[in-house]
C-alpha positions, 0 to 999 in steps of 0.5 A, a space after each residue: 889813605 892806605 898805608 901803601 899809597 902816597 898823598 899824590 895818589 889821592 890828588 884830583 887830576 889837573 887841579 880839579 875838584 876833590 870832595 868826600 863823603 864822611 860818615 861817622 860809625 857812631 850810629 845808623 844813618 838817617 835821612 839827613 845823612 842821605 841828603 848830604 851824601 847825594 848832594 856831595 855826589 851830585 856836586 862832585 860828579 857834575 864837575 868830573 871831580 874825585 869823590 872819596 869815602 872817608 869813614 871818620 871813626 875818631 870817636 872810639 867809644 861809639 864805634 861799632 862794626 855794624 855801623 860801618 857796614 850800614 854805611 856801605 849798605 846805604 851807599 849801595 842803596 842810594 846808588 852812590 859810587 865813589 873813587 877812593 876809600 874802603 870797600 868793606 868793614 875789614 878793609 876799612 879797619 885794616 887800611 883806612 881807620 884813623 888809627 893807621 894815621 896816628 903818627 901823622 897826627 902826632 907829627 902835626 901836633 909837634 908843629 903847633 907851638 900855641 897849645 896848652 894842657 887842660 884838665 877841665 870838663 864840661 862840668 868844671 866850675 867857671 870853665 865855660 860861659 855860653 859854651 865858650 871855654 874861658 881859658 882857665 887852664 892856659 897859664 897853669 903849665 900842666 903836664 899831659 896825663 892820659 885820661 885826665 887832661 886834654 890839649 887845646 889850641 890857643 886861638 890868636 884873637 888878633 887874627 881876623 879868622 881867629 877872632 871869629 873862632 874865639 867868639 864861637 868856640 874859644 880855645 878848642 880841643 885838638 887832642 882828647 883825654 885818651 890821647 886821640 885826635 879831636 875831630 876838628 884836628 884830625 879832619 883837617 889833616 885828613 882833608 889836607 892829605 887827601 887833597 880835598 878842596 870841596 867840603 859839603 856839610 850841614 849848616 850846623 857845622 859852620 863853627 867847625 868850618 871856622 875852626 878847621 880853616 883857622 887850624 889849616 891857616 896856622 899849619 900853612 895847609 892848602 886846605 885853608 883855600 877849600 870851598 865850603 858849602 853849608 846846606 840846610 838841615 832836615 828837621 823833624 818836629 823842629 829839631 835836626 835829625 841826628 844819631 844822638 837824638 835817635 833819628 829813624 834810620 834809613 829803611 833799606 827796604 824803601 825806595 831811594 827815590 824818596 831821598 832823590 825827590 827831596 833833593 830834586 825839590 830843594 834844587 828845583 829839578 824836574 821831579 821826573 828825574 828823581 827816578 834814578 840817581 843817573 837821571 838826577 845827575 843828568 838833570 843837575 848837570 843840565 841846569 848847571 846847578 854846581 855854578 850856584 855852589 862852587 867855583 869850578 
């Protein structure tokens, strides 16, 4: 959010749908990002919802201005318009970076009682079993030391949702060692403040969805009741496309129809509608595809 705007400026009218496109400026965008952006756009626009652009720059170490510019370039290339959010790199850095909301995150952190300091890393002996943290720091009563310790949320396994989180993630980090909020913490707060009630993401983020809904429940956030849609992943050689695996970036000299056609095929839409985003949206509305995804 802009510092000069209140939360109510971001809520959808009359209790409608509010969703977001949330790229990370940690690399150049690839076909999987385009797929998510277009599907989010179609679902939100087809029900006259409010669409936000939120650039999640939580990973400071990988942040580059050129990656932020690439986000704007790709959205323009795909013809996807949004209602709220930054319009340039400078606007983003000045008004929308997560750093402008640091006090908000810290205030929420103070509301959580079941947290503890952790000094473990991924290589700490016996700290993880099958990727699940073993809580070896839970009863150490450590003090937070920047760059040496992190803050974890103690998950209540007596809660049905907490039990699922414990099975898939364990006690997860909410503040990193550099004392910046972790993705699963910051994203929940940002979504709550923006009034987001529809989240479209890849099926690889189902565990994150569990953690975020659990955290929202603990904080008594309305975001707990948001509708989550997990779509298929685009694969290459059997592996998902990702920035970390250096997937080929979107070529802005190509035609956006390449990406429209992928969605048209997957959604059973007339391939002729994939010539323009407006026609794809019209076909999407005509076949009322949204009813298969969300309650509106």
